[in-house]
A tleap script that builds the chain and sets N, CA, C and O, in Angstrom:
source leaprc.protein.ff14SB
mol = sequence {
  NMET ALA LEU PHE PHE ASP ARG ASP TRP TYR
  GLU ALA ARG LEU ALA GLU ARG GLY LEU ASP
  ARG ALA ALA LEU ALA ALA VAL ALA GLY LEU
  ASP ALA HIE ALA LEU ASP LEU ALA PHE LYS
  ASP GLN ARG GLU LEU ALA ARG PRO GLU LEU
  ALA ALA PHE ALA GLU LEU LEU GLY VAL PRO
  VAL ASP GLU ALA ALA SER ARG ALA GLY VAL
  ARG LEU SER PRO ALA ALA MET PRO ASP PRO
  ASP ASP ARG LEU ALA ARG LEU GLU ALA ARG
  VAL ALA ALA LEU GLU ALA ARG LEU ALA ARG
  GLU ALA CGLY
}
set mol.1.N position { 117.311 99.574 94.442 }
set mol.1.CA position { 118.159 100.121 95.569 }
set mol.1.C position { 117.313 101.233 96.155 }
set mol.1.O position { 116.408 101.825 95.568 }
set mol.2.N position { 117.740 101.437 97.417 }
set mol.2.CA position { 117.165 102.597 98.052 }
set mol.2.C position { 117.662 103.912 97.560 }
set mol.2.O position { 118.838 103.942 97.194 }
set mol.3.N position { 116.978 104.968 97.493 }
set mol.3.CA position { 117.521 106.169 97.082 }
set mol.3.C position { 118.449 106.813 98.070 }
set mol.3.O position { 119.497 107.363 97.729 }
set mol.4.N position { 118.009 106.719 99.349 }
set mol.4.CA position { 118.905 107.358 100.429 }
set mol.4.C position { 118.474 106.834 101.735 }
set mol.4.O position { 117.359 107.030 102.218 }
set mol.5.N position { 119.469 106.124 102.303 }
set mol.5.CA position { 119.219 105.521 103.654 }
set mol.5.C position { 119.801 106.526 104.696 }
set mol.5.O position { 120.989 106.849 104.683 }
set mol.6.N position { 118.823 107.040 105.673 }
set mol.6.CA position { 119.219 108.044 106.594 }
set mol.6.C position { 119.909 107.358 107.743 }
set mol.6.O position { 119.237 107.025 108.719 }
set mol.7.N position { 121.151 107.131 107.699 }
set mol.7.CA position { 121.887 106.328 108.781 }
set mol.7.C position { 121.830 107.066 110.130 }
set mol.7.O position { 121.612 106.479 111.190 }
set mol.8.N position { 122.040 108.399 110.023 }
set mol.8.CA position { 122.044 109.193 111.253 }
set mol.8.C position { 120.707 109.140 112.090 }
set mol.8.O position { 120.646 109.051 113.317 }
set mol.9.N position { 119.648 109.210 111.212 }
set mol.9.CA position { 118.336 109.049 111.894 }
set mol.9.C position { 118.079 107.760 112.515 }
set mol.9.O position { 117.598 107.692 113.646 }
set mol.10.N position { 118.397 106.672 111.786 }
set mol.10.CA position { 118.298 105.317 112.414 }
set mol.10.C position { 119.141 105.236 113.586 }
set mol.10.O position { 118.656 104.697 114.581 }
set mol.11.N position { 120.256 105.658 113.632 }
set mol.11.CA position { 121.195 105.489 114.732 }
set mol.11.C position { 120.637 106.319 115.948 }
set mol.11.O position { 120.656 105.823 117.075 }
set mol.12.N position { 120.136 107.592 115.717 }
set mol.12.CA position { 119.484 108.319 116.765 }
set mol.12.C position { 118.326 107.686 117.485 }
set mol.12.O position { 118.143 107.718 118.702 }
set mol.13.N position { 117.534 107.083 116.544 }
set mol.13.CA position { 116.260 106.375 117.127 }
set mol.13.C position { 116.774 105.133 117.963 }
set mol.13.O position { 116.246 104.767 119.013 }
set mol.14.N position { 117.750 104.596 117.434 }
set mol.14.CA position { 118.225 103.298 118.290 }
set mol.14.C position { 118.771 103.729 119.593 }
set mol.14.O position { 118.412 103.215 120.653 }
set mol.15.N position { 119.673 104.710 119.500 }
set mol.15.CA position { 120.262 105.313 120.770 }
set mol.15.C position { 119.183 105.800 121.857 }
set mol.15.O position { 119.309 105.617 123.068 }
set mol.16.N position { 118.160 106.414 121.270 }
set mol.16.CA position { 117.097 106.963 122.143 }
set mol.16.C position { 116.516 105.706 122.981 }
set mol.16.O position { 116.149 105.890 124.142 }
set mol.17.N position { 116.444 104.557 122.444 }
set mol.17.CA position { 115.834 103.320 123.018 }
set mol.17.C position { 116.871 102.390 123.688 }
set mol.17.O position { 116.567 101.299 124.170 }
set mol.18.N position { 118.110 102.903 123.680 }
set mol.18.CA position { 119.084 102.078 124.240 }
set mol.18.C position { 119.403 100.771 123.435 }
set mol.18.O position { 119.746 99.757 124.043 }
set mol.19.N position { 119.295 100.791 122.106 }
set mol.19.CA position { 119.435 99.675 121.374 }
set mol.19.C position { 120.624 99.994 120.272 }
set mol.19.O position { 121.117 101.115 120.150 }
set mol.20.N position { 120.977 98.952 119.560 }
set mol.20.CA position { 121.980 98.990 118.572 }
set mol.20.C position { 121.613 98.320 117.206 }
set mol.20.O position { 120.503 97.801 117.091 }
set mol.21.N position { 122.446 98.311 116.230 }
set mol.21.CA position { 122.061 97.679 115.071 }
set mol.21.C position { 121.780 96.238 115.193 }
set mol.21.O position { 120.958 95.763 114.410 }
set mol.22.N position { 122.329 95.497 116.037 }
set mol.22.CA position { 122.019 94.082 116.322 }
set mol.22.C position { 120.597 93.962 116.653 }
set mol.22.O position { 119.980 92.997 116.201 }
set mol.23.N position { 120.026 94.794 117.360 }
set mol.23.CA position { 118.532 94.631 117.827 }
set mol.23.C position { 117.703 94.856 116.494 }
set mol.23.O position { 116.741 94.150 116.190 }
set mol.24.N position { 118.159 95.877 115.756 }
set mol.24.CA position { 117.402 96.206 114.671 }
set mol.24.C position { 117.426 95.077 113.625 }
set mol.24.O position { 116.393 94.759 113.036 }
set mol.25.N position { 118.643 94.453 113.385 }
set mol.25.CA position { 118.877 93.328 112.544 }
set mol.25.C position { 117.951 92.119 113.057 }
set mol.25.O position { 117.174 91.544 112.296 }
set mol.26.N position { 118.078 91.829 114.231 }
set mol.26.CA position { 117.364 90.678 115.013 }
set mol.26.C position { 115.835 90.833 114.723 }
set mol.26.O position { 115.206 89.890 114.244 }
set mol.27.N position { 115.291 91.931 114.994 }
set mol.27.CA position { 113.867 92.188 114.912 }
set mol.27.C position { 113.265 91.960 113.561 }
set mol.27.O position { 112.139 91.483 113.424 }
set mol.28.N position { 114.098 92.337 112.490 }
set mol.28.CA position { 113.654 92.099 111.121 }
set mol.28.C position { 114.124 90.721 110.527 }
set mol.28.O position { 113.757 90.394 109.399 }
set mol.29.N position { 114.909 89.941 111.262 }
set mol.29.CA position { 115.396 88.720 110.846 }
set mol.29.C position { 116.472 88.826 109.764 }
set mol.29.O position { 116.572 88.015 108.844 }
set mol.30.N position { 117.238 89.839 109.933 }
set mol.30.CA position { 118.496 90.010 109.094 }
set mol.30.C position { 119.784 89.672 109.809 }
set mol.30.O position { 119.871 89.677 111.037 }
set mol.31.N position { 120.773 89.380 109.000 }
set mol.31.CA position { 121.971 89.201 109.677 }
set mol.31.C position { 122.847 90.525 109.601 }
set mol.31.O position { 122.486 91.467 108.897 }
set mol.32.N position { 123.901 90.555 110.283 }
set mol.32.CA position { 124.637 91.852 110.336 }
set mol.32.C position { 125.033 92.425 109.041 }
set mol.32.O position { 124.948 93.625 108.780 }
set mol.33.N position { 125.484 91.490 108.216 }
set mol.33.CA position { 125.941 91.868 106.829 }
set mol.33.C position { 124.796 92.493 105.931 }
set mol.33.O position { 125.039 93.479 105.235 }
set mol.34.N position { 123.547 91.907 105.958 }
set mol.34.CA position { 122.432 92.431 105.239 }
set mol.34.C position { 122.067 93.745 105.808 }
set mol.34.O position { 121.678 94.600 105.012 }
set mol.35.N position { 122.132 94.033 107.048 }
set mol.35.CA position { 121.681 95.333 107.646 }
set mol.35.C position { 122.722 96.370 107.226 }
set mol.35.O position { 122.413 97.504 106.859 }
set mol.36.N position { 123.907 95.936 107.298 }
set mol.36.CA position { 125.084 96.896 106.850 }
set mol.36.C position { 124.944 97.236 105.503 }
set mol.36.O position { 125.223 98.386 105.165 }
set mol.37.N position { 124.508 96.319 104.572 }
set mol.37.CA position { 124.237 96.632 103.180 }
set mol.37.C position { 123.152 97.764 102.996 }
set mol.37.O position { 123.259 98.736 102.248 }
set mol.38.N position { 122.091 97.458 103.814 }
set mol.38.CA position { 120.936 98.451 103.781 }
set mol.38.C position { 121.462 99.829 104.247 }
set mol.38.O position { 121.118 100.847 103.646 }
set mol.39.N position { 122.296 99.872 105.318 }
set mol.39.CA position { 122.722 101.196 105.769 }
set mol.39.C position { 123.661 101.893 104.858 }
set mol.39.O position { 123.879 103.100 104.960 }
set mol.40.N position { 124.233 101.111 103.941 }
set mol.40.CA position { 125.154 101.693 102.879 }
set mol.40.C position { 124.426 101.812 101.520 }
set mol.40.O position { 125.072 101.983 100.486 }
set mol.41.N position { 123.080 101.721 101.528 }
set mol.41.CA position { 122.338 101.887 100.376 }
set mol.41.C position { 122.667 100.865 99.286 }
set mol.41.O position { 122.540 101.153 98.096 }
set mol.42.N position { 123.073 99.723 99.685 }
set mol.42.CA position { 123.359 98.613 98.795 }
set mol.42.C position { 122.371 97.566 98.846 }
set mol.42.O position { 122.552 96.562 98.156 }
set mol.43.N position { 121.359 97.669 99.568 }
set mol.43.CA position { 120.200 96.642 99.790 }
set mol.43.C position { 119.011 97.297 100.166 }
set mol.43.O position { 118.980 97.963 101.200 }
set mol.44.N position { 117.955 97.166 99.375 }
set mol.44.CA position { 116.617 97.690 99.692 }
set mol.44.C position { 115.988 96.800 100.634 }
set mol.44.O position { 116.084 95.577 100.532 }
set mol.45.N position { 115.311 97.415 101.601 }
set mol.45.CA position { 114.582 96.722 102.644 }
set mol.45.C position { 113.200 96.249 102.109 }
set mol.45.O position { 112.623 96.928 101.260 }
set mol.46.N position { 112.668 95.116 102.581 }
set mol.46.CA position { 111.420 94.646 102.178 }
set mol.46.C position { 110.331 95.226 103.094 }
set mol.46.O position { 110.648 95.744 104.165 }
set mol.47.N position { 109.169 95.154 102.728 }
set mol.47.CA position { 108.035 95.646 103.583 }
set mol.47.C position { 107.936 95.000 104.989 }
set mol.47.O position { 107.742 95.756 105.941 }
set mol.48.N position { 108.051 93.681 105.200 }
set mol.48.CA position { 108.098 93.258 106.518 }
set mol.48.C position { 109.265 93.652 107.371 }
set mol.48.O position { 109.153 93.783 108.590 }
set mol.49.N position { 110.338 93.831 106.750 }
set mol.49.CA position { 111.621 94.354 107.529 }
set mol.49.C position { 111.277 95.712 107.977 }
set mol.49.O position { 111.528 96.020 109.142 }
set mol.50.N position { 110.748 96.528 107.206 }
set mol.50.CA position { 110.483 97.991 107.533 }
set mol.50.C position { 109.312 98.077 108.591 }
set mol.50.O position { 109.265 99.005 109.399 }
set mol.51.N position { 108.456 97.160 108.553 }
set mol.51.CA position { 107.363 97.102 109.522 }
set mol.51.C position { 108.005 96.781 110.934 }
set mol.51.O position { 107.619 97.334 111.964 }
set mol.52.N position { 108.985 95.870 110.894 }
set mol.52.CA position { 109.614 95.433 112.143 }
set mol.52.C position { 110.452 96.607 112.561 }
set mol.52.O position { 110.375 96.875 113.760 }
set mol.53.N position { 111.230 97.360 111.833 }
set mol.53.CA position { 111.964 98.440 112.232 }
set mol.53.C position { 111.026 99.457 112.798 }
set mol.53.O position { 111.327 100.021 113.849 }
set mol.54.N position { 109.886 99.737 112.162 }
set mol.54.CA position { 108.924 100.711 112.717 }
set mol.54.C position { 108.484 100.464 114.068 }
set mol.54.O position { 108.454 101.372 114.898 }
set mol.55.N position { 108.108 99.166 114.355 }
set mol.55.CA position { 107.618 98.629 115.555 }
set mol.55.C position { 108.755 98.812 116.622 }
set mol.55.O position { 108.491 99.238 117.747 }
set mol.56.N position { 109.898 98.511 116.275 }
set mol.56.CA position { 110.917 98.496 117.261 }
set mol.56.C position { 111.301 99.919 117.618 }
set mol.56.O position { 111.640 100.144 118.780 }
set mol.57.N position { 111.280 100.839 116.784 }
set mol.57.CA position { 111.591 102.306 116.907 }
set mol.57.C position { 110.435 103.157 117.352 }
set mol.57.O position { 110.605 104.337 117.658 }
set mol.58.N position { 109.245 102.563 117.390 }
set mol.58.CA position { 108.028 103.310 117.747 }
set mol.58.C position { 107.735 104.397 116.839 }
set mol.58.O position { 107.371 105.469 117.320 }
set mol.59.N position { 107.852 104.251 115.514 }
set mol.59.CA position { 107.429 105.153 114.580 }
set mol.59.C position { 106.585 104.708 113.536 }
set mol.59.O position { 106.681 103.511 113.263 }
set mol.60.N position { 105.729 105.429 112.847 }
set mol.60.CA position { 105.044 104.780 111.751 }
set mol.60.C position { 105.758 104.246 110.633 }
set mol.60.O position { 106.796 104.774 110.234 }
set mol.61.N position { 105.222 103.148 110.064 }
set mol.61.CA position { 106.044 102.357 109.022 }
set mol.61.C position { 106.384 103.260 107.784 }
set mol.61.O position { 107.382 103.084 107.085 }
set mol.62.N position { 105.447 104.249 107.586 }
set mol.62.CA position { 105.872 105.107 106.419 }
set mol.62.C position { 107.046 105.932 106.692 }
set mol.62.O position { 107.851 106.169 105.791 }
set mol.63.N position { 107.204 106.411 107.943 }
set mol.63.CA position { 108.433 107.156 108.317 }
set mol.63.C position { 109.723 106.173 108.256 }
set mol.63.O position { 110.740 106.517 107.654 }
set mol.64.N position { 109.622 105.070 108.844 }
set mol.64.CA position { 110.738 104.122 108.709 }
set mol.64.C position { 111.208 103.832 107.286 }
set mol.64.O position { 112.395 103.762 106.968 }
set mol.65.N position { 110.218 103.676 106.490 }
set mol.65.CA position { 110.404 103.433 104.983 }
set mol.65.C position { 111.043 104.604 104.430 }
set mol.65.O position { 112.135 104.490 103.873 }
set mol.66.N position { 110.403 105.831 104.545 }
set mol.66.CA position { 110.981 107.003 104.015 }
set mol.66.C position { 112.427 107.276 104.418 }
set mol.66.O position { 113.229 107.763 103.621 }
set mol.67.N position { 112.758 106.938 105.727 }
set mol.67.CA position { 114.107 107.316 106.179 }
set mol.67.C position { 115.117 106.230 105.623 }
set mol.67.O position { 116.322 106.454 105.512 }
set mol.68.N position { 114.544 105.096 105.301 }
set mol.68.CA position { 115.370 103.956 104.473 }
set mol.68.C position { 115.337 104.175 103.007 }
set mol.68.O position { 115.816 103.291 102.297 }
set mol.69.N position { 114.824 105.259 102.452 }
set mol.69.CA position { 114.892 105.478 101.102 }
set mol.69.C position { 113.900 104.739 100.319 }
set mol.69.O position { 114.085 104.603 99.110 }
set mol.70.N position { 112.829 104.232 100.909 }
set mol.70.CA position { 111.813 103.369 100.283 }
set mol.70.C position { 110.508 104.028 100.405 }
set mol.70.O position { 110.093 104.448 101.485 }
set mol.71.N position { 109.806 104.129 99.215 }
set mol.71.CA position { 108.484 104.773 99.248 }
set mol.71.C position { 107.493 103.528 99.146 }
set mol.71.O position { 107.531 102.666 98.268 }
set mol.72.N position { 106.629 103.597 100.176 }
set mol.72.CA position { 105.533 102.553 100.210 }
set mol.72.C position { 104.256 102.975 99.668 }
set mol.72.O position { 103.895 104.103 100.007 }
set mol.73.N position { 103.538 102.354 98.943 }
set mol.73.CA position { 102.154 102.659 98.535 }
set mol.73.C position { 101.278 102.370 99.683 }
set mol.73.O position { 101.578 101.565 100.565 }
set mol.74.N position { 100.137 103.081 99.646 }
set mol.74.CA position { 99.178 102.817 100.818 }
set mol.74.C position { 98.781 101.340 100.970 }
set mol.74.O position { 98.594 100.824 102.071 }
set mol.75.N position { 98.666 100.705 99.826 }
set mol.75.CA position { 98.405 99.319 99.771 }
set mol.75.C position { 99.467 98.338 100.395 }
set mol.75.O position { 99.259 97.197 100.808 }
set mol.76.N position { 100.669 99.049 100.372 }
set mol.76.CA position { 101.891 98.163 100.872 }
set mol.76.C position { 101.997 98.270 102.340 }
set mol.76.O position { 102.762 97.518 102.944 }
set mol.77.N position { 101.206 99.247 103.025 }
set mol.77.CA position { 101.339 99.380 104.437 }
set mol.77.C position { 100.924 98.177 105.226 }
set mol.77.O position { 99.883 97.617 104.882 }
set mol.78.N position { 101.622 97.697 106.264 }
set mol.78.CA position { 101.061 96.591 107.043 }
set mol.78.C position { 99.844 96.828 107.708 }
set mol.78.O position { 99.619 97.998 108.016 }
set mol.79.N position { 98.967 95.926 108.012 }
set mol.79.CA position { 97.861 95.900 108.782 }
set mol.79.C position { 98.072 96.380 110.213 }
set mol.79.O position { 98.732 95.674 110.976 }
set mol.80.N position { 97.547 97.554 110.632 }
set mol.80.CA position { 97.855 97.996 111.942 }
set mol.80.C position { 97.331 97.067 112.960 }
set mol.80.O position { 97.741 97.167 114.117 }
set mol.81.N position { 96.376 96.085 112.604 }
set mol.81.CA position { 95.832 95.167 113.689 }
set mol.81.C position { 96.605 93.944 113.691 }
set mol.81.O position { 96.223 92.980 114.354 }
set mol.82.N position { 97.722 93.906 112.962 }
set mol.82.CA position { 98.575 92.674 112.930 }
set mol.82.C position { 99.274 92.460 114.281 }
set mol.82.O position { 100.500 92.566 114.309 }
set mol.83.N position { 98.647 92.189 115.320 }
set mol.83.CA position { 99.270 91.972 116.614 }
set mol.83.C position { 100.380 90.938 116.724 }
set mol.83.O position { 101.404 91.136 117.378 }
set mol.84.N position { 100.136 89.891 116.089 }
set mol.84.CA position { 101.204 88.796 116.082 }
set mol.84.C position { 102.460 89.324 115.646 }
set mol.84.O position { 103.467 89.176 116.338 }
set mol.85.N position { 102.480 89.964 114.484 }
set mol.85.CA position { 103.819 90.521 113.888 }
set mol.85.C position { 104.397 91.430 114.887 }
set mol.85.O position { 105.613 91.381 115.074 }
set mol.86.N position { 103.656 92.270 115.564 }
set mol.86.CA position { 104.281 93.274 116.438 }
set mol.86.C position { 104.879 92.543 117.647 }
set mol.86.O position { 106.000 92.818 118.074 }
set mol.87.N position { 104.027 91.529 118.222 }
set mol.87.CA position { 104.530 90.906 119.249 }
set mol.87.C position { 105.847 90.087 119.018 }
set mol.87.O position { 106.727 90.002 119.875 }
set mol.88.N position { 105.904 89.487 117.775 }
set mol.88.CA position { 107.137 88.711 117.377 }
set mol.88.C position { 108.267 89.726 117.314 }
set mol.88.O position { 109.388 89.471 117.755 }
set mol.89.N position { 107.950 90.845 116.771 }
set mol.89.CA position { 109.079 92.011 116.799 }
set mol.89.C position { 109.642 92.315 118.059 }
set mol.89.O position { 110.856 92.462 118.202 }
set mol.90.N position { 108.689 92.433 119.135 }
set mol.90.CA position { 109.045 92.839 120.377 }
set mol.90.C position { 109.882 91.701 121.008 }
set mol.90.O position { 110.894 91.989 121.648 }
set mol.91.N position { 109.480 90.381 120.844 }
set mol.91.CA position { 110.267 89.298 121.426 }
set mol.91.C position { 111.579 89.282 120.752 }
set mol.91.O position { 112.563 89.134 121.477 }
set mol.92.N position { 111.747 89.408 119.502 }
set mol.92.CA position { 113.076 89.338 118.738 }
set mol.92.C position { 113.962 90.528 119.354 }
set mol.92.O position { 115.168 90.365 119.537 }
set mol.93.N position { 113.337 91.680 119.653 }
set mol.93.CA position { 114.237 92.781 120.095 }
set mol.93.C position { 114.671 92.414 121.532 }
set mol.93.O position { 115.831 92.625 121.884 }
set mol.94.N position { 113.829 91.909 122.307 }
set mol.94.CA position { 114.204 91.534 123.693 }
set mol.94.C position { 115.233 90.338 123.711 }
set mol.94.O position { 116.135 90.319 124.548 }
set mol.95.N position { 115.092 89.419 122.845 }
set mol.95.CA position { 116.101 88.285 122.750 }
set mol.95.C position { 117.439 88.914 122.370 }
set mol.95.O position { 118.467 88.583 122.960 }
set mol.96.N position { 117.434 89.794 121.413 }
set mol.96.CA position { 118.702 90.320 120.905 }
set mol.96.C position { 119.323 91.138 122.150 }
set mol.96.O position { 120.522 91.040 122.410 }
set mol.97.N position { 118.603 91.809 122.778 }
set mol.97.CA position { 119.029 92.737 123.876 }
set mol.97.C position { 119.760 91.821 124.922 }
set mol.97.O position { 120.892 92.063 125.342 }
set mol.98.N position { 118.991 90.737 125.301 }
set mol.98.CA position { 119.369 89.682 126.321 }
set mol.98.C position { 120.662 89.061 125.927 }
set mol.98.O position { 121.578 88.907 126.735 }
set mol.99.N position { 120.727 88.707 124.684 }
set mol.99.CA position { 122.013 88.115 124.052 }
set mol.99.C position { 123.180 89.053 124.205 }
set mol.99.O position { 124.280 88.681 124.614 }
set mol.100.N position { 122.896 90.259 123.866 }
set mol.100.CA position { 123.985 91.397 123.882 }
set mol.100.C position { 124.474 91.482 125.392 }
set mol.100.O position { 125.673 91.502 125.669 }
set mol.101.N position { 123.569 91.526 126.255 }
set mol.101.CA position { 123.897 91.813 127.651 }
set mol.101.C position { 124.588 90.532 128.292 }
set mol.101.O position { 125.425 90.624 129.190 }
set mol.102.N position { 124.183 89.397 127.776 }
set mol.102.CA position { 124.842 88.175 128.417 }
set mol.102.C position { 126.217 87.923 127.785 }
set mol.102.O position { 127.068 87.257 128.374 }
set mol.103.N position { 126.417 88.464 126.580 }
set mol.103.CA position { 127.768 88.181 125.948 }
set mol.103.C position { 128.732 89.209 126.305 }
set mol.103.O position { 129.886 89.146 125.883 }
savepdb mol mol.pdb
quit
């Protein structure tokens, strides 16, 4: 379990970018329920999910992890040159936003 999920920090970062939890869930491949559990400290996030959050929010992955109550070892950090993962995260975020605006 995560020690402390900083819900306010995540909500503020999303608001700064004009996004909501649906975009955060989509970019990480989570459903709304799984994300809600993470926000309530009832589900720990995996490394790829945290990397997707960081990319979407424009913050370092270690900050996204720390704010989610997860401590990553240096070996657990994603490869900064992993362009495909970053591009997929951006596409997922855009798709989530388009779906939200169309609905």
